[in-house]
N, C-alpha and C positions, 0 to 999 in steps of 0.2 A: 205571713200568716196573720189571721185576724186575732184579736184579743177576746177574752171572755167578755160578754156584754149582756145587756137586757135582763139584769137580775130583778128588776121591778116586776117583771112578769114571770119570773122563775125559770126562764130559758137559760140553759147552760150550753154554751158552744164549746165543745172540747174535742181534741184530736185523740180520741181513745177508741180502742177496738170495740166493735159492735158485739153485743151479747145480750143476755137476759138478766133480769133482776128478780129478787125475791123480797117479800115484805119484811120489815123489821120484826124480829121475833125475839124470844127469850134465849136464843142460841148463845152458848158460852164462847167467849173470845178465845182464839187460838194463840195465846200469848204466854210468855214466861219471862221471868226476870233473870238477866244475865249480868256478869261483870262487864263493865264498859267504861274504861278510862278514856277520857276525852278532854280536849281543850274547850269544848263547847259547854255553855251553861245548861243547868237543869231546865227542862221544858223545851229544849231544842229537839227537832226531829232530824236524825241523820239516816240517810238511805245509802246502803252499800249496793251498788249496781252488780258487782261481781258476786256478792253473797246472796242477792235477791232477798234482802232483809231490810226492814225499817226499824229503827231504834228510837224510842222516846226516852230521852235521858232523864234519869231521876237524880236527886240531890246527893246520893250516897255512893257514887262510883259505880252505879248499876244503871241498867236501862231495861225497859220493857221491849221485847223483841217480837216483831210480827213478820211472818212470811209475806212476800209481795211478788207481783209480776212487774217487770220494768220494761223500758222501751226496747223495741226490736232494733237490730242494727240499722244505723242511719237515722234513727229518730231520737238518739240519746241526747241528754243535756247534763252538764256538770256545773257545780257551783252553788251559790246561795240563792234562796228565794224566801218569801214570807207568805203565810196564809192570808189571802185577800178576802175570802168569803167562805161561809159555811152554809150548806143547803141539804135538807132532807128531801128525798124524792125529787131531785131537780129535773126539769125538762132538759132535753138534749137536742141540739141541732148539729148534724154532722158537718164538719168542715169540708172544704173542697177536696183535700187529699183523701179523706175517708170515703167521701161520696164517689170519687174517681175509682177507688179500689172496690167499692160496694155500691154500684149504681142503682140497685134496687131499693136502697134505703129511702124511707120517707124524709121529707125536709125537716120534720119535727117529730120527736118521740116524747110524749108527755111523761112526767115523773110518775112513778108507781106502775107504769106499764111493764108487762113481762118482757118487752123488747128493749127497754131502756138500758144502755150499757153502763150507766152511772151507778147502778145498784141502789142501795138504800140511802146513801149519803155521799156528798162530795165536798171536799175542801179545795177551793180553787187557789192557785198560786199566782203571784205577781209576775208570771212569765206567760207568754202567748200560749193559750190553749192547753194549759197543763193543770191537772188536778190530781189529788189523792182521792180515790173513789172506790166504791164497792164493786162487786161483780155478781154474777148469777150462779146458781147451783150448776148449771150446765157448763160454765166456764171455770169452775173451781180448779180444774186440772191445769189451767194456765198459771196459777200461782206458783212461783219458783222458777218461772221462765222469762224469756225476753219476748213479750207478746203485744205490747201496746204501741201507740203512736206517740209516746212521750209521757203519758200519765203513769202514775203509780197505782196499780190495781191491788186491792185487798179483798179478803173474804168479807162478806157483809157484816158478820158478827165482829170482825176485827176493826173495820172502819167505824162501826158504831161505837166501839170501845174507845178508839183513838179520838173520835169526834167529841166525846164527852170530856176528854183530857186537855184539849187544845183550845186556843182562842184565835180570833183574827189578829194577825201580827206575829204569830208564832214563827220563829226562825226555822227554816228547812234547808238542809245541806245535802246535795247529791254528790256522792263520792264514787270514784271508779270501782 
């Protein structure tokens, strides 16, 4: 698989499910604080594949919990990663595996387009073609399922909230 590249022009190459996006708006994030005891430091993102939840660890034994869509069977990954880049309305170039499954996709979908599967924001990881990104109102039903090609899909209001809390270098852990 190819790696994310071409950030100077804003193009985001990601192995994520095709969908639509909505503009950033004043929508309230779908989050709540939960008890979360962990060996990881505050500021770490922990994703539970089985729970379909992303946790942003706070310093007091709690975490902000977000519902997410995770990778479909055969596209999963486990272990540690770090946020490599942060992008609002990133361009998207479908990788070969997505293009194969969806041959009618264009070679590039510009950021902000209603057809861009990255939604309003993306945080790329230091793993091949993996990002934590938004989604579209028409794909909201995929949240809580195994739907992506490896990416972590969030509601646009949630990815916007998380985007404001993290920085490049943030530790990300995917658990079964």
